[in-house]
C-alpha positions as CSV (number, residue, x, y, z in Angstrom):
1,M,69.7,-60.4,-54.3
2,P,68.6,-58.4,-57.5
3,P,65.2,-59.4,-58.9
4,D,66.7,-60.9,-62.1
5,D,69.0,-63.1,-60.0
6,L,66.2,-64.2,-57.9
7,R,64.1,-65.1,-60.9
8,N,67.0,-67.0,-62.5
9,T,67.7,-68.9,-59.4
10,V,64.0,-69.9,-58.9
11,M,63.6,-70.8,-62.6
12,Q,66.8,-73.1,-62.4
13,R,65.3,-75.0,-59.4
14,F,61.7,-75.1,-60.4
15,A,61.3,-74.9,-64.2
16,D,57.5,-75.1,-64.2
17,V,56.8,-72.4,-61.7
18,E,55.4,-69.0,-62.8
19,I,57.3,-66.2,-61.1
20,I,55.4,-63.1,-60.2
21,I,57.7,-60.4,-58.7
22,P,56.4,-56.9,-58.9
23,P,59.1,-54.5,-60.3
24,P,59.8,-51.4,-58.2
25,K,57.8,-48.2,-59.1
26,T,60.9,-46.6,-60.6
27,A,61.8,-49.6,-62.7
28,V,62.5,-49.2,-66.4
29,A,62.8,-51.8,-69.1
30,G,66.3,-53.1,-70.0
31,P,68.2,-52.1,-73.1
32,E,67.2,-55.3,-75.0
33,A,63.5,-55.1,-74.1
34,E,62.4,-54.6,-77.7
35,T,64.4,-57.5,-79.1
36,T,64.6,-60.1,-76.4
37,P,62.7,-59.0,-73.3
38,T,63.1,-60.7,-70.0
39,A,60.2,-61.6,-67.8
40,R,61.0,-58.5,-65.8
41,D,60.9,-56.3,-68.9
42,L,57.5,-57.7,-69.8
43,D,56.2,-56.8,-66.4
44,V,57.6,-53.4,-66.6
45,L,56.1,-52.8,-70.0
46,A,52.8,-54.2,-69.0
47,I,52.6,-51.9,-66.0
48,K,53.6,-48.9,-68.1
49,A,50.9,-49.7,-70.7
50,H,48.0,-50.7,-68.4
51,G,48.9,-49.6,-64.9
52,R,50.0,-51.5,-61.8
53,M,46.5,-52.6,-60.7
54,A,45.7,-54.1,-64.1
55,W,49.1,-55.9,-64.0
56,Q,48.3,-57.3,-60.5
57,K,44.9,-58.5,-61.8
58,S,46.2,-60.1,-64.9
59,T,49.1,-62.0,-63.2
60,G,47.1,-63.1,-60.2
61,Y,49.4,-61.2,-57.9
62,N,46.4,-60.2,-55.6
63,Q,46.1,-63.9,-54.7
64,R,49.1,-63.3,-52.5
65,A,47.1,-61.1,-50.2
66,R,44.6,-63.9,-49.7
67,V,47.3,-66.3,-48.8
68,E,48.9,-63.8,-46.4
69,T,45.5,-63.3,-44.7
70,Q,45.0,-67.1,-44.3
71,M,48.5,-67.4,-42.8
72,G,47.6,-64.6,-40.3
73,R,44.5,-66.5,-39.4
74,W,46.4,-69.7,-38.9
75,K,48.8,-68.0,-36.5
76,S,46.1,-66.3,-34.5
77,V,43.7,-69.2,-34.4
78,I,46.0,-72.3,-34.5
79,G,49.2,-70.8,-33.2
80,E,52.7,-70.1,-34.6
81,R,54.1,-73.6,-34.2
82,L,53.0,-77.2,-34.2
83,R,52.6,-78.9,-30.8
84,S,53.0,-82.5,-32.0
85,R,56.4,-84.1,-32.0
86,T,56.1,-86.9,-34.5
87,L,55.7,-86.3,-38.2
88,D,52.4,-88.3,-38.5
89,N,50.9,-86.3,-35.6
90,Q,52.1,-83.1,-37.2
91,R,50.4,-84.0,-40.4
92,T,47.2,-84.7,-38.5
93,E,47.5,-81.4,-36.7
94,C,47.9,-79.6,-40.0
95,R,44.9,-81.3,-41.5
96,I,42.8,-80.3,-38.5
97,G,44.0,-76.8,-38.7
98,V,43.4,-76.5,-42.5
99,S,39.8,-77.9,-42.0
100,V,39.2,-75.3,-39.3
101,L,40.4,-72.5,-41.6
102,N,38.5,-73.8,-44.6
103,K,35.3,-73.8,-42.5
104,M,36.0,-70.2,-41.4
105,T,36.5,-69.2,-45.0
106,S,33.4,-71.1,-46.2
107,L,31.3,-69.1,-43.8
108,G,32.1,-66.1,-46.0
109,R,32.7,-62.5,-45.4
110,P,30.2,-59.9,-44.1
111,T,28.1,-58.1,-46.6
112,F,27.6,-54.4,-46.2
113,E,24.5,-52.4,-47.3
114,R,24.1,-48.7,-47.6
115,I,21.1,-47.6,-45.5
116,S,20.8,-43.9,-46.2
């Protein structure tokens, strides 16, 4: 599915969701970008003007990496599937798993110091 079709489909289903899809490195703005730019055109123009890293920071795209890291932790610590069979027990299992991951995250990351 092309990015514009994906954006339109998501916007039709969820009107209040901000969609952040990075355009490919070779993307160019559409022919109507100067008069009626689409969200994709705005992203392409922002990347062209300020660079991809600045676009990622301004849109919050880097948050995706944190979420992916947490999902990786969930799968390695908790497991890939729920063990409970009933919905109430699955909810409890998820709450316990989330509290474990939140505790791990609250402990922080290691700090590094140069010693030479």
